[in-house]
C-alpha positions in Angstrom: 32.3 35.9 -78.7 30.8 37.8 -75.8 31.9 35.1 -73.4 35.5 35.2 -74.8 35.6 39.0 -74.4 34.3 38.8 -70.9 36.9 36.1 -70.0 39.7 38.2 -71.4 38.5 41.3 -69.5 38.3 39.4 -66.2 41.9 38.1 -66.7 43.2 41.6 -67.5 41.5 43.0 -64.3 43.0 40.2 -62.2 46.5 40.9 -63.6 46.1 44.6 -63.0 45.0 44.1 -59.3 47.9 41.7 -58.7 50.4 44.3 -60.0 48.9 47.0 -57.8 49.0 44.8 -54.8 52.7 44.0 -55.4 53.5 47.7 -55.9 51.7 48.8 -52.7 53.1 46.0 -50.4 55.8 47.5 -48.1 59.3 46.3 -48.5 60.5 44.1 -45.6 62.4 46.0 -43.0 66.1 45.4 -43.1 67.2 43.0 -40.4 69.4 44.3 -37.7 73.0 42.9 -37.9 73.6 40.4 -35.1 76.2 41.3 -32.6 79.3 39.2 -33.2 79.5 36.3 -30.8 82.4 36.4 -28.3 84.4 33.3 -28.8 85.8 31.6 -25.7 89.4 30.4 -25.4 89.6 26.7 -24.5 92.6 25.1 -22.9 94.2 24.8 -19.4 95.4 21.6 -17.8 94.0 18.1 -18.0 92.9 16.3 -14.9 90.4 18.9 -13.6 87.8 17.9 -11.1 84.5 19.3 -9.8 84.7 22.1 -7.3 82.1 23.9 -5.1 82.5 27.7 -5.2 80.7 29.5 -2.3 79.8 33.1 -3.2 77.2 35.2 -1.4 73.6 36.1 -1.2 71.5 35.8 -4.4 71.1 39.6 -4.6 74.8 40.3 -4.3 77.6 40.6 -6.8 79.5 37.6 -5.5 76.8 35.2 -6.6 76.0 37.0 -9.9 79.5 37.3 -11.1 80.7 34.1 -9.4 78.1 32.2 -11.5 79.4 33.7 -14.7 83.0 32.8 -13.9 82.0 29.3 -12.8 80.2 28.8 -16.1 83.2 30.1 -18.2 85.7 27.9 -16.3 83.6 24.9 -16.9 83.0 25.7 -20.5 86.7 26.3 -21.4 88.7 23.9 -19.1 88.5 20.4 -17.7 87.6 21.8 -14.3 83.9 22.1 -13.4 82.9 24.8 -11.0 79.5 25.1 -9.3 78.7 28.5 -7.8 76.4 28.3 -4.8 74.8 30.9 -2.6 76.2 31.5 0.9 76.3 33.8 3.9 79.3 35.7 2.5 83.0 35.9 3.3 83.1 34.5 6.9 80.7 31.7 6.0 82.8 30.9 2.9 86.0 30.5 4.9 84.1 28.3 7.4 82.7 26.1 4.6 86.1 25.6 3.2 87.5 24.8 6.6 84.8 22.2 7.0 85.5 20.7 3.6 82.1 21.6 2.2 83.6 23.9 -0.5 86.9 24.2 -2.4 86.7 27.8 -3.6 85.2 30.9 -2.2 84.9 34.6 -2.4 86.2 36.7 0.6 86.8 40.4 1.2 90.5 41.2 1.6 90.1 42.2 5.2 88.1 39.1 6.2 90.7 36.9 4.6 93.4 38.5 6.6 91.3 38.2 9.8 90.9 34.5 9.3 94.6 34.0 8.4 95.7 35.9 11.5 92.9 34.7 13.9 91.5 38.2 14.7 88.2 40.0 14.8 85.7 37.6 13.2 87.8 34.6 14.0 88.8 33.5 17.5 91.3 31.0 16.1 93.4 31.1 13.0 92.1 29.4 9.9 95.0 29.2 7.5 94.4 26.1 5.4 93.6 28.2 2.3 95.5 30.2 -0.3 94.8 33.1 -2.6 93.8 32.5 -6.1 93.2 36.0 -7.4 92.1 39.5 -6.3 89.3 40.2 -8.8 87.6 43.6 -8.2 86.9 46.3 -5.7 83.9 46.1 -3.3 82.6 49.5 -2.3 81.3 50.3 1.1 77.9 51.6 0.1 75.8 53.5 2.7 72.4 53.4 1.1 69.4 55.6 2.1 66.2 57.0 0.7 66.5 60.1 3.0 68.2 63.0 1.1 68.9 64.7 4.5 71.4 62.0 5.4 74.4 63.5 3.7 77.4 62.4 5.9 78.3 59.5 8.1 77.8 61.8 11.1 74.1 62.2 10.1 73.6 58.5 10.9 73.8 59.2 14.7 70.5 58.1 16.3 69.2 56.6 13.1 68.0 53.0 12.4 70.8 51.5 10.3 71.4 48.0 9.0 75.0 47.0 9.5 75.0 43.6 7.9 74.5 40.2 9.4 75.9 39.9 13.0 79.6 39.1 12.9 79.8 39.5 9.1 82.5 41.3 7.1 79.9 44.1 6.4 79.4 44.5 10.2 83.1 45.1 10.7 83.2 47.5 7.7 80.4 49.4 9.4 82.3 49.4 12.7 85.4 50.8 11.0 83.6 53.5 9.0 81.4 54.6 11.9 84.4 54.6 14.2 86.3 56.9 11.9 83.6 59.4 12.6 83.6 58.8 16.3 80.4 56.8 16.3 80.0 53.5 18.2 78.0 50.9 16.2 76.1 49.7 19.4 75.6 53.0 21.1 75.4 55.9 18.7 73.0 54.3 16.1 70.1 51.9 16.3 71.7 48.9 14.6 69.8 46.1 12.8 71.5 43.0 11.4 70.3 42.2 8.0 71.4 40.8 4.6 71.5 43.0 1.5 68.0 41.8 0.3 66.4 42.3 3.8 68.0 45.7 4.2 66.6 46.9 0.9 63.1 45.6 1.9 63.4 47.4 5.2 64.4 50.6 3.4 61.5 50.3 1.0 59.1 49.8 3.9 60.5 52.7 5.9 61.7 50.4 8.8 65.3 51.6 8.7 66.9 54.9 7.6 70.1 53.6 6.0 71.9 50.4 5.3 75.6 49.3 4.8 76.0 47.2 1.7 79.6 46.1 0.9 79.7 44.7 -2.6 80.8 45.5 -6.1 78.6 48.3 -7.5 76.2 48.0 -9.2 74.8 45.6 -6.6 71.6 43.8 -7.6 69.7 44.6 -4.4 70.5 48.4 -4.7 69.8 48.4 -8.4 66.3 46.9 -7.8 65.6 49.6 -5.1 66.7 52.4 -7.5 64.1 51.3 -10.1 61.3 52.4 -7.8 62.8 54.9 -5.5 65.3 57.8 -5.6 68.4 56.2 -4.0 71.1 58.3 -2.2 74.6 57.1 -1.1 76.4 58.7 1.7 79.9 60.1 0.9 83.0 60.0 3.1 85.2 63.1 3.2 89.0 62.8 2.6 90.0 63.6 6.1 88.1 60.6 7.5 89.1 58.4 4.6 92.7 59.1 5.4 92.2 58.3 9.1 90.4 55.1 8.3 93.1 53.8 5.9 95.8 54.7 8.5 94.0 52.5 11.0 92.9 49.8 8.5 95.2 49.5 5.4 92.8 47.0 3.7 90.7 50.0 2.5 91.4 52.2 -0.4 89.5 55.3 -1.7 86.9 54.7 -4.3 84.2 56.6 -6.3 80.8 55.4 -7.3 79.7 57.3 -10.4 76.3 59.0 -10.4 75.0 56.9 -13.3 75.5 53.6 -11.4 72.3 54.1 -9.4 71.0 57.4 -10.7 72.3 59.3 -7.6 72.4 63.1 -7.8 76.2 63.2 -7.9 79.2 60.9 -7.8 79.9 59.4 -4.3 83.2 59.1 -2.6 83.7 56.1 -0.4 86.2 53.3 0.4 86.5 49.8 -0.9 88.0 46.4 -0.1 89.0 43.8 -2.6 87.0 40.8 -3.6 89.4 37.8 -3.5 88.9 34.2 -4.6 90.6 31.7 -2.3 91.0 28.0 -2.4 91.7 25.2 0.0 95.3 24.2 0.1 94.5 20.7 -0.9 92.8 21.7 -4.2 95.0 20.5 -7.1 97.3 22.9 -8.9 95.6 21.9 -12.1 92.2 23.0 -10.9 93.4 26.4 -9.6 95.4 26.9 -12.8 92.2 26.2 -14.8 90.2 28.6 -12.7 92.8 31.3 -13.6 92.9 30.2 -17.3 89.1 30.1 -17.7 88.8 33.6 -16.1 91.7 35.6 -17.5 91.9 34.0 -21.0 88.2 35.0 -21.5 88.0 38.6 -20.3 86.1 39.7 -23.3 83.4 37.0 -22.9 83.2 37.7 -19.1 82.8 41.4 -19.8 80.0 40.7 -22.3 78.2 38.6 -19.6 78.7 40.8 -16.5 79.8 44.4 -15.9 82.5 43.3 -13.4 84.4 41.5 -16.1 85.6 44.9 -17.3 87.4 45.4 -14.0 89.5 42.3 -14.1 93.3 42.6 -14.6 96.2 40.3 -13.9 98.1 43.1 -12.1 95.2 43.6 -9.7 94.7 39.9 -9.4 98.3 39.7 -8.1 97.9 42.5 -5.5 96.7 40.7 -2.4 99.5 40.4 0.1 97.8 39.2 3.3 97.6 35.5 2.2 100.1 33.7 0.0 99.0 32.4 -3.4 98.1 28.8 -4.3 100.7 26.9 -6.4 98.3 26.7 -9.3 97.8 30.4 -9.4 101.6 31.0 -8.9 102.2 28.9 -12.1 99.7 30.8 -14.1 101.0 34.2 -13.0 104.6 33.1 -13.7 103.6 32.2 -17.3 102.4 35.8 -17.6 105.7 37.2 -16.2 104.3 38.1 -12.7 105.7 36.9 -9.4 103.4 36.5 -6.5 104.2 35.2 -3.0 103.7 31.4 -2.9 102.5 29.3 -0.1 
C-alpha cells in the first residue's frame, strides 16, 4: 500500500513539474515577414549570343552596376553578358575597337571625343553605336581637409586627377580651367585610379582627388566609413562658364546623406552611356535593353543606380547615333532616337 501511494505521489509531482515547465517556457518570437521577391520579366528576342561588357575599376560604379545589369540580361533573355573590369571609358572604346569587347560603358564626353577624333583620341573611332544613356556620373572632388572649400583652394595642393589621359583627367582639366587653374602648373597632379586615390587620401599623401562616377561610389563610401569626407562644391557662375565651354556637363547635386558630408554639394555631371560595336546583332542589343528596362524594379532592389534609370534619359544622348537594336526597342515604347 505504501509503495502504491509513493508511486502515485511521484507521478503527481512529475505531472505538476511538467505543467509548470510548459507554463514558464517563453512563446516563440513571431517570425519577421519575408520581403516579397521581385519577379523578373523574361522575354526579348531569340538568337542571342555571349557578349563581353567592359565596365571600369572594381571600386567604381561602372563595375558594380554593370555586373548587376549583365546578370539580369542573362537571366531574362537569350543573350548572355559578362561584365569585366577595365581601365574605364577610353580603355573600353579601345577594347571594342580591337574586337575584345562588344559592349562598354563610356562617359558622354569621352564617347563624343572618340567619335570626333578629339582630345583623348588622335584618330576617329566610330565603329560603335549608342545603346542607352543610363545615369549621371558626378564630378566628385574628394578631400579630408575641411579647409578646402572651393576649387580655387586646390591651388598648390597635391591632387589626384585620374589616370593619365583618362576621361577623369579631362574632367579635371575642364573644372580646374573654369577656375583659371592649369592642371600641370597650378596644382601638383598625381595620376591614380579611384582606389589608389582613396588610399593616398587615407595615408595623407594627397590633399584631394577627382573621382568621376555615379554617387555613391564604392571607393568613396569605403573612405567615409573611417574618415570624415568632404566634397568640394562648384558655384553657379563657374558651372555656367563650364557648360558654355563644354555642353556635355550638366548641374548636379550630391545630397549630404550620400557620404555623410556636412551639407549638400553642388557639382557637375556627365552621363554614363552603354555603347556597342556596330557589328553586334540587333537581337543582342534589343535584349540588353529588354533585360534592363523591363526589370527596373529588380535592378533597383539590387543596386541604388537602378532607381535612376528611365527610357527618356536613355534616349537623350545625341553625340553618337543609336544601334538598330536599341532603335527598335525605343520605337516599341513610342520613342524616336537617331539611328546609325
